[in-house]
Structures are given as structure tokens and as C-alpha cells.
C-alpha positions as CSV (number, residue, x, y, z in Angstrom):
1,X,56.1,-63.0,39.0
2,X,57.3,-63.6,42.6
3,X,59.0,-66.9,43.3
4,X,57.9,-66.8,46.9
5,X,54.3,-66.1,47.8
6,X,55.0,-62.9,49.7
7,X,58.4,-61.8,48.3
8,X,58.4,-59.7,45.1
9,X,61.1,-60.3,42.5
10,X,63.6,-57.6,41.7
11,X,61.7,-56.8,38.5
12,X,58.5,-56.3,40.5
13,X,60.3,-53.9,42.8
14,X,61.7,-52.0,39.8
15,X,58.1,-51.7,38.4
16,X,56.8,-50.6,41.8
17,X,59.5,-47.9,42.0
18,X,58.7,-46.7,38.5
19,X,55.0,-46.6,39.3
20,X,55.7,-44.7,42.5
21,X,57.8,-42.1,40.6
22,X,55.1,-41.7,37.9
23,X,52.4,-41.1,40.6
24,X,54.4,-39.0,43.1
25,X,56.1,-36.8,40.5
26,X,53.3,-36.8,37.9
27,X,55.6,-37.7,35.1
28,X,55.1,-40.1,32.2
29,X,56.3,-43.7,32.5
30,X,58.5,-43.5,29.4
31,X,60.6,-40.9,31.2
32,X,61.7,-43.4,33.8
33,X,65.1,-44.9,33.0
34,X,66.0,-47.6,35.5
35,X,69.7,-46.5,35.6
36,X,68.9,-42.7,35.7
37,X,69.5,-40.8,38.9
38,X,66.3,-40.1,40.9
39,X,67.1,-36.4,40.9
40,X,66.9,-36.3,37.1
41,X,63.1,-37.0,37.5
42,X,62.8,-34.3,40.1
43,X,62.8,-36.5,43.2
44,X,64.0,-34.4,46.1
45,X,65.1,-35.4,49.6
46,X,61.6,-35.0,51.1
47,X,59.9,-37.1,48.4
48,X,62.6,-39.7,48.6
49,X,61.8,-40.2,52.3
50,X,58.1,-40.7,51.3
51,X,59.2,-43.3,48.8
52,X,61.3,-45.1,51.4
53,X,58.4,-45.1,53.8
54,X,56.1,-46.5,51.1
55,X,58.6,-49.2,50.3
56,X,58.9,-50.1,54.0
57,X,55.1,-50.3,54.3
58,X,54.8,-52.5,51.2
59,X,57.7,-54.9,52.0
60,X,57.6,-54.9,55.8
61,X,61.1,-53.6,56.1
62,X,62.8,-51.0,58.3
63,X,65.0,-48.8,56.2
64,X,67.0,-45.7,56.9
65,X,65.5,-42.5,55.6
66,X,68.5,-42.0,53.4
67,X,68.1,-45.4,51.5
68,X,66.9,-43.8,48.3
69,X,69.6,-41.1,48.4
70,X,72.3,-43.8,48.9
71,X,70.7,-45.9,46.1
72,X,69.7,-43.2,43.7
73,X,68.2,-45.1,40.7
74,X,65.5,-47.6,40.2
75,X,68.0,-50.4,39.7
76,X,70.1,-49.4,42.6
77,X,67.2,-49.0,45.0
78,X,65.6,-52.3,43.8
79,X,68.8,-54.2,44.3
80,X,69.2,-52.6,47.8
81,X,65.6,-53.6,48.7
82,X,66.2,-57.2,47.4
83,X,69.3,-57.5,49.7
84,X,67.2,-56.2,52.6
85,X,64.5,-58.8,51.9
86,X,67.1,-61.6,51.6
87,X,68.6,-60.5,55.0
88,X,65.1,-60.5,56.5
89,X,64.3,-64.0,55.1
90,X,67.7,-65.3,56.4
91,X,66.9,-63.9,59.8
92,X,63.5,-65.7,59.8
93,X,65.1,-68.9,58.6
94,X,67.7,-68.7,61.3
95,X,65.1,-68.2,64.0
96,X,63.3,-71.4,63.4
């Protein structure tokens, strides 16, 4: 569960990623290894852009379209998203 009301935990982001892959790629959840490369699930560059866009919408972030390609696993993408959320929070705190 999130420690801050509107900020998901890294585990929640990992689960979101896994759920996204299951739905978008129509694969079974037990096929999703958090350290496996997205390409091993059949995620292509077009679908990776859709995943990045969905993550932006969910988390209120602005990411580059290549974010999932540069962070090509559930764990890597979730860690990247957490860093982006931390930077966003630090920017809000600095603007007070």
C-alpha cells in the first residue's frame, strides 16, 4: 500500500506494469517475470509507447516515449518511474 496518499509504492507500480502487460498482450499473469525483458513477452516499440503513455496518465508524469525501451523490464521500469515520482515530489517541495 502507498505510503503517501497519491504516490504508489514501487511494488504497486510493478503490479500495474504486470497488469498492463497481461491486458495489452493478452498473456497469462504467470508469464510475467519482473526481471525479464519486455520483448520476451512480445512487447514491441509501438505497444511500449502506449504503456509509457498509460503510465504518464496514471502517475501524472511526462516521460520520453523511449522510457520503456531504456528500462526494459518490470523492475527497471518501476524503478525508473519511482525516480521520476521522487523528482516530481522534490520539485513540488522546493516550490513551496
